[in-house]
C-alpha positions as CSV (number, residue, x, y, z in Angstrom):
1,M,-0.1,0.1,-0.2
2,A,1.5,3.6,-1.0
3,P,2.4,5.9,1.7
4,S,-0.1,8.6,2.2
5,R,1.0,12.3,1.2
6,A,1.2,13.2,5.2
7,Q,3.1,10.1,5.9
8,R,5.8,11.4,3.1
9,A,6.1,14.9,4.6
10,S,6.4,13.5,7.9
11,R,9.3,11.5,6.9
12,S,10.9,14.3,4.8
13,S,11.0,16.6,7.8
14,R,12.3,13.8,10.4
15,A,15.0,13.3,7.6
16,R,15.9,17.0,7.6
17,R,15.7,16.9,11.3
18,V,18.7,14.2,11.2
19,Q,20.5,15.4,8.5
20,P,23.8,16.8,10.3
21,R,24.9,20.2,10.2
22,R,27.7,20.5,8.0
23,R,28.8,24.2,8.4
24,S,31.5,24.9,11.1
25,A,30.8,26.7,14.2
26,F,32.2,29.9,13.0
27,A,30.2,30.2,9.8
28,A,26.9,29.5,12.2
29,L,28.1,32.3,14.4
30,A,28.4,34.7,11.3
31,I,25.3,33.9,9.7
32,A,23.3,34.4,13.0
33,I,25.1,37.7,13.4
34,L,24.5,38.9,9.8
35,G,20.9,37.8,10.2
36,V,20.3,40.8,12.8
37,L,20.3,43.2,9.7
38,L,17.4,41.4,8.3
39,P,15.6,39.2,11.0
40,G,14.8,35.9,9.3
41,T,17.1,35.2,6.9
42,A,19.0,32.9,9.4
43,Y,16.0,31.1,9.7
44,L,15.8,30.3,5.9
45,V,19.5,28.9,6.1
46,A,18.3,26.7,9.1
47,R,15.3,25.5,6.8
48,R,12.8,27.2,8.8
49,P,10.9,28.7,5.6
50,R,7.7,29.8,7.0
51,L,8.9,31.4,10.2
52,G,11.7,32.9,8.3
53,S,9.8,34.6,5.6
54,A,7.2,36.4,8.1
55,L,10.0,37.6,10.0
56,I,11.8,39.0,6.3
57,I,8.4,40.4,5.6
58,A,8.1,42.3,8.8
59,S,11.3,43.4,8.8
60,L,11.1,44.9,5.3
61,T,7.8,46.1,5.8
62,L,9.6,47.7,9.1
63,Y,12.4,49.2,7.1
64,G,10.1,50.6,4.1
65,A,7.7,52.5,6.7
66,A,10.7,53.9,8.3
67,A,12.4,55.2,4.9
68,Y,8.9,56.5,4.1
69,L,8.4,58.3,7.3
70,G,11.8,59.8,7.2
71,L,11.8,61.0,3.3
72,R,8.1,61.7,2.9
73,K,6.8,62.4,6.0
74,R,9.6,64.2,8.1
75,D,7.3,67.1,9.3
76,A,5.0,64.4,11.3
77,V,8.1,62.3,12.6
78,I,9.3,65.8,14.2
79,S,5.5,66.6,15.5
80,W,5.4,62.9,17.0
81,A,9.0,63.6,18.7
82,L,7.5,66.5,20.1
83,D,4.6,64.7,21.9
84,P,5.3,63.4,25.3
85,K,2.4,60.7,25.1
86,L,3.8,59.5,21.7
87,L,7.2,59.6,23.0
88,L,6.1,56.9,25.3
89,W,4.7,54.9,23.1
90,M,7.7,55.1,20.9
91,I,9.9,53.9,23.8
92,A,7.6,50.9,24.4
93,G,7.9,50.0,20.7
94,L,11.7,50.2,20.5
95,S,12.2,47.9,23.7
96,A,9.8,45.6,21.9
97,I,11.6,45.8,18.8
98,A,15.0,45.4,20.5
99,L,13.6,42.2,22.7
100,V,12.4,40.5,19.3
101,W,15.6,41.2,17.5
102,I,17.9,39.4,20.6
103,V,15.2,36.6,20.7
104,V,15.8,36.0,16.9
105,L,19.5,36.4,17.2
106,V,19.8,33.9,20.0
107,T,17.5,31.1,18.4
108,S,19.0,31.8,14.8
109,Y,22.4,30.6,16.6
110,K,20.8,27.5,18.4
111,M,19.7,26.2,15.0
112,L,22.6,27.0,12.9
113,R,25.4,25.8,15.2
114,P,26.8,22.1,14.6
115,L,25.4,19.6,17.2
116,A,28.9,17.7,17.6
117,V,31.0,20.5,18.4
118,G,33.8,21.0,21.3
119,P,33.1,23.1,24.5
120,G,35.7,25.5,23.3
121,P,33.8,26.8,20.3
122,R,30.7,26.5,22.3
123,L,31.6,28.6,24.7
124,L,33.6,31.1,22.4
125,G,30.1,31.3,20.2
126,A,28.2,31.7,23.3
127,M,30.1,34.7,24.6
128,V,30.3,36.4,21.1
129,I,26.3,36.0,20.8
130,G,26.2,37.7,24.4
131,V,28.3,40.5,23.6
132,V,26.3,41.2,20.5
133,C,23.0,40.8,22.7
134,F,24.6,43.3,25.5
135,A,25.5,45.5,22.5
136,M,21.9,45.8,21.1
137,T,20.8,46.2,24.9
138,V,22.9,49.4,25.8
139,G,21.9,50.9,22.2
140,T,18.4,50.1,23.1
141,A,18.8,51.8,26.8
142,S,20.6,54.9,25.2
143,G,17.5,55.2,22.5
144,A,15.1,54.8,25.6
145,Q,17.2,57.5,27.6
146,T,17.1,60.1,24.6
147,L,13.4,59.8,24.2
148,M,13.0,60.3,27.8
149,A,15.1,63.4,27.9
150,Q,13.2,64.8,24.8
151,R,10.2,64.3,26.6
152,S,11.4,65.8,30.0
153,L,12.5,68.9,28.0
154,V,9.1,69.0,25.9
155,K,7.0,68.9,29.0
156,K,9.4,71.4,31.0
157,V,10.1,74.0,28.5
158,F,7.1,74.1,26.5
159,P,4.2,73.8,29.0
160,G,1.7,75.8,27.0
161,G,0.9,77.8,30.3
162,K,-0.7,81.0,30.6
163,S,0.5,83.8,28.4
164,A,-1.2,87.5,27.9
165,T,0.3,88.2,24.5
166,R,0.8,85.0,22.8
167,P,-1.3,85.1,19.2
168,T,-4.2,83.2,18.4
169,I,-3.0,80.5,15.6
170,S,-5.6,78.8,13.6
171,A,-4.6,74.8,13.6
172,T,-6.4,74.4,10.2
173,K,-4.2,76.6,8.2
174,D,-0.7,77.0,7.8
175,I,1.3,78.5,10.3
176,W,3.5,80.5,8.1
177,Q,0.8,81.4,6.1
178,Q,-0.6,83.3,8.9
179,L,2.9,84.6,10.2
180,P,4.9,85.3,7.2
181,R,7.5,87.0,9.4
182,L,8.2,85.7,13.0
183,N,9.3,88.0,15.6
184,V,10.9,86.3,18.5
185,M,12.3,88.2,21.7
186,L,15.5,86.7,23.2
187,L,16.0,87.6,26.9
188,G,19.1,86.8,28.7
189,A,18.2,87.2,32.3
190,D,20.7,87.7,35.2
191,D,19.7,86.8,38.9
192,G,23.4,86.2,40.0
193,D,24.9,87.4,43.2
194,G,24.4,90.7,44.1
195,R,21.2,91.1,42.6
196,Q,17.9,91.5,43.7
197,G,15.7,90.1,41.4
198,T,16.2,89.2,37.6
199,R,17.6,91.6,35.2
200,T,17.3,91.2,31.7
201,D,20.6,92.5,30.6
202,T,20.2,91.0,26.9
203,V,17.1,91.7,25.1
204,M,17.2,91.0,21.0
205,V,14.3,90.4,19.0
206,A,15.1,88.0,15.8
207,S,13.1,88.7,12.9
208,I,12.6,85.7,10.6
209,D,11.4,85.6,7.3
210,T,9.5,82.2,7.4
211,K,9.6,81.7,3.8
212,T,13.5,82.0,3.3
213,G,14.8,82.0,7.2
214,N,16.4,84.8,6.7
215,T,17.1,86.5,10.0
216,S,17.5,89.9,11.3
217,L,18.9,90.5,14.7
218,I,17.9,94.0,16.5
219,S,19.5,94.3,20.0
220,L,18.3,96.9,22.4
221,T,20.7,98.8,24.9
222,R,20.0,97.8,28.4
223,N,19.8,101.3,29.9
224,F,17.0,102.3,27.5
225,M,14.9,104.8,29.5
226,R,11.1,105.8,28.8
227,M,10.7,102.4,26.9
228,P,6.7,102.8,25.7
229,F,3.8,100.6,25.3
230,P,0.9,100.5,22.9
231,A,-2.1,103.0,23.3
232,D,-4.3,100.2,23.8
233,S,-2.7,98.8,26.8
234,P,-3.3,99.3,30.6
235,L,0.3,100.0,31.0
236,H,0.0,103.2,28.4
237,K,-2.3,104.7,31.0
238,I,0.1,104.3,34.1
239,Y,3.2,105.6,31.9
240,P,1.8,107.6,28.7
241,T,5.3,108.9,28.1
242,G,7.1,105.7,28.8
243,F,8.9,104.1,31.6
244,W,10.3,106.6,33.4
245,D,9.9,108.8,36.5
246,P,8.9,112.4,35.2
247,S,9.3,114.2,38.5
248,V,12.9,113.4,38.3
249,D,15.4,115.7,36.6
250,P,15.4,114.3,33.1
251,S,19.0,114.8,32.6
252,K,19.7,112.4,35.7
253,E,19.8,108.4,35.3
254,Q,17.0,106.3,36.4
255,S,18.5,103.0,37.0
256,E,15.4,101.4,38.3
257,F,13.5,102.4,35.1
258,Y,15.8,101.1,32.4
259,L,14.9,98.7,30.2
260,D,16.9,95.9,32.1
261,A,14.7,96.7,35.1
262,M,11.2,96.3,33.6
263,Y,11.1,92.6,34.0
264,R,11.5,92.7,37.9
265,N,9.9,95.9,38.9
266,I,6.8,96.2,36.7
267,P,5.2,92.8,37.8
268,K,6.2,93.7,41.5
269,Q,4.5,97.2,41.2
270,H,1.2,96.1,39.2
271,P,1.0,92.5,39.8
272,G,-1.4,90.6,36.9
273,I,-2.2,94.2,35.2
274,L,-2.0,92.2,31.8
275,G,-4.1,89.2,32.9
276,P,-3.3,85.5,33.7
277,S,0.4,84.9,32.7
278,D,3.0,82.4,33.8
279,N,5.8,85.2,33.2
280,E,4.4,88.8,33.8
281,G,8.1,90.3,32.8
282,A,8.2,88.4,29.8
283,D,4.9,89.7,28.6
284,I,5.4,93.4,29.5
285,L,8.7,93.3,27.7
286,K,7.0,91.6,24.7
287,L,4.3,94.8,24.8
288,S,7.0,97.3,25.2
289,V,9.7,96.2,22.7
290,G,7.3,95.6,20.1
291,E,5.9,99.2,20.6
292,A,9.8,100.6,20.4
293,L,10.5,98.9,17.3
294,G,7.1,99.0,15.5
295,L,6.8,95.4,15.7
296,K,4.2,92.6,16.9
297,I,6.4,90.3,19.1
298,H,4.9,86.9,18.7
299,Y,6.9,84.8,21.1
300,Y,9.6,84.9,23.7
301,V,12.6,82.8,24.7
302,Q,14.2,83.4,27.8
303,V,17.7,82.1,28.7
304,D,19.1,81.9,32.4
305,L,22.9,83.6,31.8
306,A,23.9,81.4,34.9
307,G,22.8,78.3,33.1
308,F,23.9,79.0,29.6
309,A,27.5,77.9,30.1
310,K,26.1,74.3,30.5
311,L,24.4,74.8,27.1
312,V,27.5,75.5,25.4
313,E,29.7,72.7,27.4
314,A,26.5,70.2,26.2
315,L,27.2,71.5,22.3
316,G,31.1,70.7,22.7
317,G,32.1,74.6,22.8
318,I,31.6,77.3,20.4
319,T,34.1,79.1,17.9
320,V,34.4,82.9,17.5
321,N,36.7,85.4,16.5
322,I,38.1,87.7,19.3
323,N,39.2,91.4,18.3
324,Y,40.2,92.4,21.2
325,P,40.8,91.3,24.9
326,V,37.6,90.6,26.6
327,P,37.1,90.8,30.2
328,V,36.2,87.8,32.4
329,G,34.5,89.3,35.7
330,G,35.0,92.5,37.0
331,N,32.9,95.7,37.8
332,D,33.0,99.1,36.4
333,D,30.8,100.5,39.2
334,K,32.8,99.1,42.1
335,K,36.3,99.2,40.3
336,I,36.7,95.7,40.6
337,P,39.0,94.4,37.8
338,P,38.5,91.2,35.7
339,S,40.3,88.0,37.0
340,R,41.5,87.5,33.6
341,Y,40.8,88.3,29.7
342,L,40.1,86.6,26.6
343,Q,43.1,86.8,24.3
344,P,42.4,87.9,20.8
345,G,42.7,85.6,18.2
346,P,40.9,84.3,15.0
347,N,38.6,81.1,15.5
348,R,39.1,80.7,19.2
349,K,37.5,77.7,20.7
350,L,35.6,78.8,23.7
351,N,34.0,76.3,26.6
352,G,30.8,77.5,28.6
353,T,32.3,79.9,30.9
354,D,34.4,81.5,28.5
355,A,31.4,81.8,26.0
356,L,29.6,83.4,28.6
357,W,31.9,86.1,29.6
358,F,32.5,87.1,25.7
359,A,29.2,87.7,25.5
360,R,28.9,89.4,28.8
361,G,32.4,91.0,29.4
362,R,32.0,94.9,29.6
363,Y,34.8,96.0,32.0
364,E,36.4,99.2,30.7
365,V,35.6,98.2,26.9
366,P,35.0,101.1,24.7
367,T,31.1,101.4,23.9
368,A,30.7,98.5,26.4
369,D,27.1,97.8,25.8
370,L,27.2,98.3,22.0
371,A,30.3,96.2,21.8
372,R,28.8,93.7,23.9
373,Q,25.7,93.5,21.7
374,T,27.8,92.9,18.8
375,R,29.4,90.0,20.5
376,Q,26.0,88.6,21.7
377,R,24.9,88.4,18.1
378,C,28.3,87.0,17.1
379,T,27.7,84.1,19.9
380,V,24.1,83.5,18.6
381,K,25.5,82.8,15.2
382,A,28.4,80.5,16.6
383,I,25.7,78.4,18.4
384,V,23.6,78.2,15.3
385,E,26.8,77.0,13.3
386,R,27.5,74.6,16.3
387,A,24.1,73.0,16.3
388,T,24.6,70.6,13.5
389,P,22.3,67.6,13.6
390,Q,25.1,65.2,14.1
391,N,26.6,67.0,17.1
392,V,22.9,67.5,18.7
393,L,22.1,64.0,18.4
394,A,25.5,63.1,19.6
395,N,25.1,65.2,22.8
396,Y,21.2,65.3,23.1
397,Q,20.9,64.1,26.3
398,A,23.3,66.7,27.8
399,I,21.7,69.6,25.6
400,A,18.0,68.4,26.6
401,H,19.1,68.5,30.3
402,A,20.7,71.9,29.9
403,G,17.6,73.0,28.2
404,E,15.3,72.2,31.0
405,Q,17.4,74.6,33.3
406,L,17.6,77.6,31.3
407,I,15.1,78.1,29.0
408,R,11.8,79.4,29.3
409,T,9.2,80.4,26.7
410,D,5.6,80.8,25.5
411,I,5.8,79.2,22.1
412,P,3.0,76.6,22.6
413,P,3.9,72.7,22.3
414,K,1.5,72.2,19.1
415,L,3.6,74.4,17.2
416,L,7.4,72.9,18.1
417,G,7.2,70.6,14.8
418,A,6.8,73.8,12.5
419,F,9.5,75.8,14.4
420,V,12.1,72.8,14.2
421,T,11.6,72.9,10.4
422,L,11.7,76.8,10.4
423,G,14.9,76.5,12.5
424,E,16.6,74.3,9.5
425,R,15.7,77.0,7.4
426,V,17.3,79.7,9.6
427,K,20.5,77.3,10.1
428,T,21.4,77.8,6.1
429,A,20.1,81.3,5.5
430,K,21.2,84.5,6.2
431,I,21.5,86.3,9.6
432,S,22.0,90.0,9.5
433,N,22.2,92.9,11.9
434,V,20.0,96.0,12.0
435,D,21.6,98.9,13.4
436,L,19.4,101.4,15.6
437,D,22.1,104.2,14.9
438,K,23.8,105.0,18.3
439,Q,24.8,108.5,17.3
440,K,21.3,109.6,16.0
441,N,19.0,107.8,18.2
442,F,20.5,107.0,21.6
443,P,23.7,108.9,22.4
444,N,22.7,108.1,25.6
445,G,19.8,105.9,27.2
446,R,17.8,109.0,29.0
447,N,15.7,109.8,25.8
448,P,16.1,107.5,23.0
449,N,14.7,108.2,19.7
450,Y,11.9,105.1,19.3
451,A,10.5,106.8,16.2
452,G,13.7,107.1,14.3
453,M,14.3,103.3,15.4
454,R,10.9,101.7,14.2
455,E,11.6,103.8,10.8
456,I,14.9,102.2,10.6
457,V,13.7,98.7,11.3
458,A,10.8,99.0,8.7
459,Q,13.3,99.6,6.0
460,A,15.5,97.0,7.0
461,L,12.8,94.3,7.0
462,D,10.9,95.7,3.8
463,P,13.3,95.9,1.0
464,A,10.8,97.5,-1.2
465,R,10.0,100.3,1.4
466,R,14.0,100.7,1.6
467,T,14.6,101.1,-1.8
468,T,11.8,103.5,-2.7
469,S,12.2,105.8,0.6
470,L,13.9,109.1,-0.2
471,P,16.4,110.2,2.9
472,R,15.4,113.3,4.5
473,K,17.6,115.5,6.9
474,T,17.7,113.7,10.3
475,T,15.9,115.6,13.1
476,T,17.5,115.4,16.4
477,T,15.7,116.8,19.5
478,K,17.0,117.9,23.0
479,P,16.0,115.6,25.7
480,S,12.6,116.4,26.9
481,T,11.4,118.1,29.9
482,A,9.6,116.5,32.6
483,T,6.1,117.3,31.3
484,Q,7.4,117.1,27.5
485,P,6.0,113.8,25.8
486,R,8.4,111.4,24.3
487,S,6.5,111.0,21.2
488,T,7.6,115.1,19.8
489,T,10.8,113.2,18.7
490,K,10.8,112.6,14.6
491,P,11.8,109.9,13.0
492,S,15.3,109.3,11.8
493,T,15.7,108.4,7.9
494,T,19.3,107.3,8.1
495,K,19.7,104.1,6.1
496,P,19.9,101.2,8.4
497,D,23.1,98.7,8.5
498,T,21.8,95.4,7.7
499,G,25.3,94.1,7.5
500,D,25.7,90.1,7.4
501,L,26.9,88.8,10.6
502,T,29.5,86.8,8.7
503,S,31.5,90.0,8.1
504,A,30.5,91.9,11.4
505,C,31.9,88.5,13.6
506,A,35.2,88.3,11.4
507,Y,38.5,88.6,12.7
508,K,39.5,92.1,12.6
509,P,42.0,93.1,15.3
510,G,41.6,96.3,17.2
511,P,39.4,98.0,19.9
512,P,35.5,98.2,19.2
513,G,34.6,101.3,17.1
């Protein structure tokens, strides 16, 4: 009687199982390890076609999906990486994939290794497989830690809290169609030793063309007085001629009414005046700086200068050109000399502490505040250049940890993906400076010509306006009296300096002009 099909299949299966494994221990080990690149291939070699084919199809599907998302859905991937809930799922998925890979590796080697092999090769093979499994575990743990650091950064820096000045953005329209020009206020906050409260020694506006990424940096001097407020703001009713004390001799300095004192003093004197806010000082500055420059300030990014050094360290330092000795420490008012100087030279590599003082140092530096503003813009440029994708990824956990400690912002979490995409445009675009013309508009900080500054900014940001505007003789006014309003100052139409920072930050030895 002829055997049935089932009997023939059973005999064939038993014959396969009893066939000797003719490959060497080394070959089995190599096939199992190479099979990690495409899980399932080692199963095919071991004559497990169904399971091997299923794993290969699953692996190719996973690789194809990853390639598709990376090449065609990059913005979506960025958005997922900025969603704390999805980041948890990513961590779980990464762990599951790593576990499957390890199981496939171990079982592949067990099926492939020769049955008749000595204890030495068997031990060596087990050790190699163990090392590979350990490496895969370490890689998975590192990836999970990076995702956890990202999740912590997003939750702490971008909580999406209360803001009295944040614009309303429609979720159904492209954000950059709604904001063809984005204005972000950058604050350098210092609450170090010897200071009562926080002072914003650095106030800068980055005005970004969201289509091209071209960015104009506008710096305001810390000792500006009479900072204005919009006419419809409740602060305008309290300070109709700007933030100063009209009862004091207008020729006298009023340090508690400087620009760098607004963040601390106004919220303390008028708490809640703008409405609910997680950072009243920043909201107040957004309104006032925007009015002074004729811009709508959309968001702010506040950097704690004490933690700034940690960010630079996390990036591995920055490279700048130093044209004159820059003091490290020192106090002009108390006549305390600096501990040392950053020496001039091209392409100087600075660590975190030195980078901080490169941006801050002012002891007996000619045109101290203006010189410092120039170096601060060069510092921003150096950080942008240093923050390459490769460098950020290699040091991401340290960067994320530093960011948690030093950054505050009112950028909402839902817009982070769009901001990351815009940041990539900014990195490859032109970064320039808008000079507000100290000689004409603020020979001192007591009565700045804000109308003149607004005209300069408008011309710098609108090329058509700059080329069609005819220059007129600049009107210079004397400081107003205690009862004379600031608004009588006429605009200056001096052509603005919008020089590329590449030239401004080049190595040109000599004192600041």
